[in-house]
C-alpha positions in Angstrom: 0.0 0.0 0.0 2.8 2.4 0.9 4.6 1.8 -2.4 1.4 2.4 -4.4 0.9 5.8 -2.7 4.4 6.8 -3.3 4.3 6.0 -7.0 1.0 7.9 -7.3 2.4 11.0 -5.6 5.4 10.9 -7.9 3.3 10.7 -11.0 1.2 13.7 -9.9 4.3 15.7 -9.0 6.0 15.2 -12.4 3.4 16.9 -14.5 3.4 19.8 -12.1 7.2 20.3 -12.4 6.8 20.0 -16.2 4.2 22.7 -16.2 6.4 25.0 -14.1 9.4 24.4 -16.4 7.3 25.1 -19.5 6.0 28.3 -17.9 9.6 29.6 -17.3 11.0 28.3 -20.6 9.4 31.1 -22.7 10.7 34.1 -20.7 14.1 32.4 -20.3 14.5 32.0 -24.1 13.3 35.6 -24.6 15.9 36.9 -22.1 18.6 34.8 -23.7 17.9 36.4 -27.1 17.8 39.9 -25.5 21.1 39.3 -23.6 23.5 40.4 -26.3 21.7 43.7 -26.9 21.3 44.3 -23.2 25.0 43.7 -22.7 25.8 46.2 -25.4 23.5 48.8 -23.9 25.0 48.2 -20.5 28.6 48.7 -21.7 28.1 51.5 -24.2 25.2 53.4 -22.6 24.4 52.8 -19.0 27.9 52.4 -17.6 29.1 55.6 -19.4 26.0 57.4 -17.9 27.0 56.5 -14.4 30.6 57.3 -15.0 29.6 60.7 -16.3 27.5 61.3 -13.2 30.4 60.4 -11.0 32.9 62.5 -13.0 30.6 65.5 -12.7 31.6 65.9 -9.1 35.3 66.0 -9.9 37.8 68.2 -11.5 39.1 65.7 -14.0 42.8 65.7 -14.5 43.9 62.9 -16.8 47.4 62.4 -15.6 47.3 64.1 -12.3 44.4 62.4 -10.7 40.8 63.6 -10.2 40.0 66.2 -7.6 36.7 66.2 -5.7 34.9 69.5 -6.2 31.3 68.5 -5.3 28.6 70.7 -6.9 31.1 73.3 -8.2 31.0 72.0 -11.8 27.2 72.4 -11.7 27.5 75.9 -10.4 30.1 76.8 -13.0 28.0 75.6 -15.9 24.7 77.0 -14.7 26.2 80.5 -14.1 28.0 80.5 -17.4 26.6 83.0 -19.9 27.4 80.7 -22.8 25.4 77.9 -21.2 22.4 80.2 -20.8 22.7 81.2 -24.5 23.0 77.6 -25.5 19.9 76.7 -23.5 17.9 79.5 -25.2 19.1 78.4 -28.6 18.2 74.8 -27.9 14.7 75.8 -26.7 14.1 78.0 -29.8 15.4 75.3 -32.1 13.3 72.6 -30.4 10.1 74.7 -30.5 10.5 75.7 -34.1 11.4 72.3 -35.3 8.6 70.6 -33.4 5.9 73.0 -34.5 7.1 73.1 -38.1 7.5 69.3 -38.5 4.1 68.6 -36.8 2.2 71.1 -39.0 3.8 70.0 -42.2 3.7 66.3 -41.3 0.0 66.5 -40.6 -0.6 68.4 -43.9 1.3 65.9 -46.0 -0.4 63.0 -44.2 -3.8 64.4 -45.0 -2.8 64.9 -48.7 -1.4 61.5 -49.4 -3.7 59.4 -47.1 -5.7 56.8 -49.0 -5.6 53.4 -50.6 -4.4 54.5 -54.1 -1.7 52.2 -55.5 0.7 55.0 -56.5 0.7 56.4 -53.0 3.2 53.8 -51.7 5.9 55.3 -53.9 5.1 58.9 -52.7 5.3 57.7 -49.1 8.5 55.9 -49.6 10.1 58.9 -51.4 9.0 61.3 -48.7 10.4 59.1 -46.0 13.9 58.9 -47.5 15.3 61.9 -45.6 14.7 60.1 -42.3 16.8 57.1 -43.2 19.6 59.1 -44.7 22.7 59.6 -42.5 22.5 62.9 -40.7 26.1 63.9 -41.4 25.6 63.4 -45.1 22.4 65.4 -45.1 23.9 68.2 -43.2 26.9 68.4 -45.5 24.5 68.6 -48.6 22.5 71.3 -46.9 25.7 73.2 -46.0 26.5 73.3 -49.8 23.0 74.4 -50.5 23.3 77.2 -48.0 26.2 78.8 -49.8 25.7 82.5 -49.1 26.6 83.9 -52.6 24.0 84.6 -55.3 25.1 81.3 -57.0 24.1 79.2 -54.0 21.3 76.8 -54.7 18.8 78.1 -52.1 19.6 81.7 -53.1 18.9 80.9 -56.7 15.5 79.3 -55.7 14.5 82.3 -53.5 15.6 84.6 -56.3 12.9 83.1 -58.5 10.2 84.7 -56.2 12.0 88.0 -56.0 13.8 87.5 -52.6 17.2 89.0 -52.2 20.3 86.9 -51.6 20.4 85.6 -48.1 23.5 84.9 -45.9 22.0 81.8 -44.3 24.6 80.2 -42.1 27.0 83.1 -42.5 24.9 85.5 -40.5 24.2 85.7 -36.7 20.6 86.6 -37.4 19.8 83.7 -39.7 22.1 80.8 -38.8 19.8 79.3 -36.2 16.8 79.7 -38.5 18.7 78.0 -41.3 19.4 75.0 -39.1 15.8 74.9 -38.1 14.8 74.8 -41.7 16.9 71.8 -42.4 15.7 70.1 -39.2 12.0 70.6 -40.2 12.8 69.1 -43.6 14.2 66.1 -42.0 11.6 65.6 -39.2 8.5 66.2 -41.3 8.5 62.8 -43.1 8.8 60.9 -39.7 5.9 62.8 -38.3 3.9 62.3 -41.5 4.3 58.5 -41.3 3.1 58.5 -37.6 0.1 60.7 -38.6 -0.7 58.3 -41.4 -0.7 55.4 -39.0 -3.0 57.4 -36.7 -5.4 58.3 -39.5 -6.0 54.6 -40.2 -7.7 54.3 -36.8 -10.2 57.1 -37.4 -13.7 55.8 -37.8 -14.9 56.5 -41.4 -18.5 56.4 -40.4 -18.0 59.7 -38.6 -16.9 61.4 -41.8 -20.0 60.0 -43.6 -22.3 61.2 -40.9 -20.7 64.6 -40.8 -21.0 64.9 -44.6 -24.7 64.0 -44.4 -25.2 66.7 -41.8 -23.5 69.2 -44.2 -20.2 69.7 -42.3 -17.5 71.3 -44.4 -14.0 69.9 -44.8 -12.6 72.2 -42.1 -15.3 71.2 -39.6 -14.6 67.5 -40.2 -10.9 68.1 -39.7 -11.5 70.2 -36.6 -14.1 68.1 -34.9 -13.3 64.5 -36.0 -9.7 64.2 -37.3 -7.8 66.3 -34.8 -9.5 64.9 -31.7 -8.9 61.4 -33.0 -5.2 62.2 -33.5 -4.7 63.7 -30.0 -2.7 60.7 -28.7 -0.5 60.9 -31.8 0.1 64.6 -31.2 1.3 63.9 -27.6 3.7 61.2 -28.7 5.1 63.2 -31.6 5.4 66.4 -29.5 7.4 64.5 -26.9 9.7 62.9 -29.4 10.2 66.0 -31.4 10.9 68.2 -28.4 13.5 65.7 -27.1 15.1 65.5 -30.6 15.3 69.3 -30.7 16.9 69.5 -27.3 19.5 66.9 -28.1 20.4 68.2 -31.6 24.1 67.9 -32.3 25.2 66.6 -35.7 23.5 69.1 -37.8 24.7 72.1 -35.8 28.2 70.6 -35.6 28.5 70.1 -39.4 26.7 73.2 -40.5 28.1 75.9 -38.2 29.8 74.3 -35.2 28.0 76.8 -33.1 29.0 79.9 -35.1 29.1 82.6 -36.2 30.0 84.1 -32.8 28.0 81.5 -30.9 24.7 82.5 -32.5 23.8 78.8 -33.1 25.5 77.2 -30.1 23.3 74.6 -28.5 23.7 72.4 -25.4 25.2 69.4 -27.1 27.9 71.4 -29.1 28.8 73.4 -25.9 29.2 70.2 -23.9 31.3 68.7 -26.7 33.6 71.7 -26.8 34.0 71.8 -23.0 34.9 68.1 -22.9 37.0 67.5 -25.9 38.4 71.0 -26.9 38.8 72.7 -23.5 39.5 69.5 -21.7 37.0 70.4 -18.9 35.6 66.9 -18.6 34.0 67.5 -15.2 32.1 70.6 -16.3 31.1 68.8 -19.5 29.8 65.9 -17.5 27.8 68.2 -15.3 26.3 69.8 -18.5 25.3 66.3 -19.7 23.5 65.6 -16.5 21.7 68.9 -16.7 20.6 68.1 -20.2 19.4 64.7 -19.1 17.4 66.2 -16.2 15.9 68.8 -18.6 14.9 66.0 -21.0 13.4 63.9 -18.2 11.5 66.9 -16.8 10.1 67.6 -20.3 9.0 64.0 -20.7 7.3 63.9 -17.3 5.5 67.2 -17.8 4.2 66.2 -21.2 3.0 62.9 -19.8 1.2 64.6 -16.8 -0.5 67.0 -19.2 -1.6 64.1 -21.4 -3.0 62.1 -18.5 -4.8 65.2 -17.1 -6.4 65.9 -20.5 -7.4 62.3 -20.9 -9.0 62.3 -17.5 
């Protein structure tokens, strides 16, 4: 009798262990596939982030040893007039790029939305600037911004009677020129996200509004835009972060010039760290930029949730 009970208990325990093993097998396999990417992220992203945070409290001296200075680096970079100008330029560039790319992206999405066969080619061609290397794009635009009357953009604006513009060579127009290129590059990305959002709009609402005599503007205002509200929040957050962290286009086009008129946070941090060898101050600037980006994301998410509620 005892042996029979023992065998019965063993038989019931085996399927239970098998079910438990099967339940853990799926997540374990997923983590194994993710492990190489996570290790790369850890080594090239998260470890440098913590090292940068640690270095921001030191006066970094490569061959003489680091000297603890506490919050002095943060006080230095916050009180620096160049840092204040770079913050202002970054905010202006982020706002202009965000608004411009959102408006143009929505407009192009409304124009090429539909099931027509030829539209796939238009969408693909319009999306090409997003997948092109930023350094190559900036170099091409730098050539187009040639300030003489033979420059490509000056020839184009000359067709409509506008005088020759200095573009990147002037303190008054350098930041606006970079903004123009950033809008050109960001518009296709926003357009594709808007197209994905337009797919989810209920078409019966358009039909009902047309029956009631609503104009195109009223349908856009009362049906399309409210339905795209979540998309607007997502794109606004991404575009604002992208504008605050802009680097390559500014570095290639102007390197912060002329006379610092287009200096942004990323180029200033780069110069402090790799040209002036003030790695501690540059690390503090990087942490300030991270906190600003985090604060922007949190504020946008809070506003989105409050509006949804």
